[in-house]
C-alpha positions in Angstrom: -2.5 3.7 -0.8 -3.8 4.6 2.5 -4.4 2.8 5.7 -7.0 3.8 8.2 -8.2 2.1 11.1 -11.7 2.2 12.5 -12.8 5.1 14.7 -9.5 6.6 13.7 -7.1 7.5 11.0 -4.1 5.7 11.1 -1.2 8.5 10.8 1.3 7.4 8.1 4.8 7.6 8.3 5.9 5.8 4.8 6.1 7.2 1.4 2.7 7.2 -0.5 1.7 4.2 -2.3 -0.3 5.1 -5.4 -0.7 8.6 -4.9 -1.7 8.6 -0.8 -0.3 8.0 2.5 -2.2 4.5 3.1 3.2 3.7 9.3 27.6 13.9 32.7 28.6 17.0 30.6 26.1 19.1 29.5 26.1 18.8 25.2 25.3 21.4 23.0 25.5 20.9 19.5 25.9 24.2 18.5 26.8 27.5 20.7 23.5 28.3 22.2 22.4 31.5 24.1 23.3 31.5 27.8 19.6 31.6 28.9 19.3 28.6 27.0 22.4 26.9 29.0 21.5 28.2 32.0 17.9 26.5 31.6 19.7 23.2 30.9 22.1 23.3 33.7 19.4 23.9 36.3 17.3 20.8 35.6 17.2 18.8 32.1 14.5 16.8 33.7 12.1 19.7 33.9 10.6 22.2 31.0 11.8 25.9 31.7 9.4 27.8 34.2 6.5 29.5 32.1 7.3 32.7 33.5 11.1 32.7 32.8 11.4 36.1 30.6 14.3 34.9 28.9 12.5 31.8 27.0 9.6 31.1 25.0 8.3 27.7 24.9 6.7 26.2 22.2 4.2 23.0 22.2 3.0 23.6 19.0 2.9 20.5 16.5 2.4 22.6 13.0 5.1 21.7 10.8 3.7 23.0 7.7 6.2 26.4 7.7 9.3 24.2 8.8 11.9 23.3 6.3 12.2 19.5 5.3 15.6 17.7 5.4 16.7 14.3 4.1 17.5 12.3 7.1 19.1 9.0 6.7 19.7 8.0 10.3 19.7 4.3 11.4 19.1 3.1 14.9 22.6 3.7 16.6 23.2 5.1 20.3 21.0 8.2 20.4 24.3 10.5 21.3 25.5 9.9 18.0 22.1 10.0 16.6 21.7 13.7 18.3 25.1 14.8 16.7 23.9 13.7 13.0 20.4 15.4 13.6 22.3 18.2 14.1 24.8 18.2 11.1 21.6 17.5 8.9 19.1 20.0 10.4 21.0 22.7 11.7 18.9 22.9 14.8 20.5 22.9 18.4 19.8 20.0 20.8 20.4 20.2 24.1 21.0 16.9 26.5 22.8 15.3 29.4 25.1 12.7 28.5 24.0 10.7 31.5 20.3 11.1 30.2 21.0 9.9 26.6 23.6 7.2 28.0 22.7 3.4 26.9 19.7 4.7 25.1 18.9 3.8 21.7 17.7 6.2 19.0 15.1 5.1 16.7 15.1 5.1 12.9 14.9 8.3 10.8 14.8 7.7 7.3 13.1 10.0 5.0 12.0 13.8 4.4 10.9 15.5 7.8 11.2 18.7 9.7 13.4 18.8 12.4 11.0 18.4 14.9 9.6 15.4 13.0 12.7 13.8 12.8 13.7 14.4 16.4 10.2 12.9 17.2 11.2 9.6 15.6 14.7 9.6 16.9 13.4 9.8 20.2 10.6 7.1 20.0 10.8 4.2 22.4 14.1 6.0 24.4 11.9 7.2 27.1 12.5 10.6 26.8 10.7 13.7 25.1 11.6 17.0 23.8 10.6 20.5 24.7 11.3 23.5 22.2 12.7 26.5 23.5 13.7 29.9 22.5 15.7 33.1 23.4 16.0 35.8 21.3 16.6 34.7 17.9 18.2 31.1 18.9 16.0 28.2 19.5 17.1 25.0 20.6 15.5 21.2 21.5 15.8 20.5 25.1 15.3 16.8 26.1 13.6 15.6 29.1 12.3 12.4 30.7 8.7 11.1 29.9 6.8 10.4 33.0 5.5 6.9 33.1 1.9 7.2 31.6 3.3 9.7 28.8 6.3 6.8 27.8 3.7 4.1 27.9 1.5 5.9 25.6 4.5 6.9 23.6 5.6 3.4 23.3 2.3 2.1 22.4 1.9 4.8 19.5 5.3 3.7 18.2 4.2 0.0 18.1 1.1 0.6 16.0 3.0 3.1 13.7 5.6 0.4 13.1 2.7 -2.5 12.3 1.1 0.3 10.1 4.5 0.5 8.1 4.7 -3.1 8.1 1.2 -3.8 6.8 1.3 -1.2 4.1 4.8 -2.7 2.8 3.2 -6.4 2.8 0.3 -5.3 1.0 1.9 -3.4 -1.4 4.3 -5.9 -2.3 1.7 -8.4 -2.9 -0.1 -5.9 -5.2 3.1 -5.1 -7.2 3.7 -8.9 -7.7 0.8 -9.2 -10.0 0.7 -7.0 -13.3 -3.2 -7.2 -12.9 -3.2 -5.6 -9.9 0.1 -3.3 -10.0 -1.2 -1.4 -13.1 -1.9 1.9 -10.6 -4.9 2.9 -13.0 -7.6 2.0 -10.8 -9.0 3.0 -7.4 -10.8 0.7 -4.5 -11.6 0.5 -1.0 -10.4 -2.7 0.6 -11.6 -3.6 4.3 -9.5 -6.8 6.2 -8.5 -7.9 9.6 -5.1 -9.4 10.7 -5.4 -12.6 13.0 -3.3 -13.3 15.6 -0.6 -15.3 13.4 -0.4 -12.3 11.4 -2.2 -13.2 8.6 -4.7 -11.0 6.8 -8.5 -12.5 6.3 -12.0 -11.5 6.1 -10.9 -9.1 3.2 -13.7 -7.2 1.6 -14.2 -4.9 -1.6 -16.0 -1.6 -0.2 -15.6 0.1 -3.8 -15.4 -1.5 -7.0 -12.3 -0.7 -9.4 -14.8 -1.4 -12.5 -13.5 -4.4 -13.4 -14.8 -7.4 -11.7 -11.9 -10.0 -12.3 -9.5 -7.2 -10.7 -12.2 -7.0 -8.0 -11.9 -10.6 -7.4 -8.2 -11.0 -7.6 -7.7 -8.1 -5.1 -9.8 -10.2 -2.6 -7.9 -13.5 -3.3 -4.3 -11.1 -3.2 -5.2 -9.8 0.2 -6.1 -13.2 1.8 -2.3 -14.2 0.6 -0.7 -11.6 2.5 1.3 -12.6 5.8 2.5 -9.6 8.0 5.0 -11.4 9.3 4.1 -11.0 12.7 1.1 -10.6 15.3 -0.6 -7.2 15.5 -0.2 -5.3 19.0 -3.0 -6.3 21.1 -4.3 -2.7 21.1 -4.8 -2.2 17.5 -8.3 -1.4 16.7 -9.8 -3.6 13.4 -10.8 -3.8 11.0 -8.2 -1.8 8.8 -9.0 -0.3 5.4 -6.9 0.4 2.9 -7.7 3.1 -0.1 -6.1 2.7 -3.4 -5.8 5.6 -6.0 -4.5 5.7 -9.4 -0.7 6.4 -9.6 1.0 9.8 -10.1 3.7 10.9 -12.3 6.6 10.8 -10.0 5.2 9.0 -7.3 5.9 5.6 -5.8 6.1 2.7 -8.0 6.3 -0.9 -7.9 9.8 -0.7 -9.0 10.5 0.8 -5.7 9.2 -2.2 -4.1 11.2 -4.4 -5.9 14.5 -2.1 -5.0 13.5 -2.8 -1.5 15.4 -5.3 0.6 
């Protein structure tokens, strides 16, 4: 299952459904190269200077070649989450205890690269990361977001959270009926979510090949309740692509096992 917004694809942060994605002291977790430590000690709130010969900055978001790790980090004090992040990933993180004090990490649960996992942990904290390297050593340095970037990051986090909730609710509804949970069909659905969090104006944009199932899909969608209103800046309508199940992929048993 893939979830899209009008005029833009909504990045899915959840496991694929039916074969597609559908939401005061300096602390070094590991021994860090002296150049990195010096940069951190100078000013955690600023990225390292671009002309510093000791350090290479990386702003690339590409993670295709990075290894992935299994993270199971619940929301918790940010300092604790960063320690667990380092234990799992083996990647160094530099941060000031005063910078992370009183901040709560967002959950990071699933298979992610270190960069992806750290980005998830920092959602909603008002902090960003800068990846730096010196020689063979590289680390993430935390820094505050500026006001504009923080607002954008907070809005993005709200949309991604709601995306995940919409996918989960629709998936649960489809799995509740064997006629829509077979997973051997494909279809494209479009719908809106009203201010009360109810799915409405559902439409079938691509037939499953079975007219009775087509009607049932629309009726099922119309009964879905998300549980909370959509973010005011969420673009609508939404479109959901359903593809046939793949061997070894998520199944309706996964939905039944979810709390």
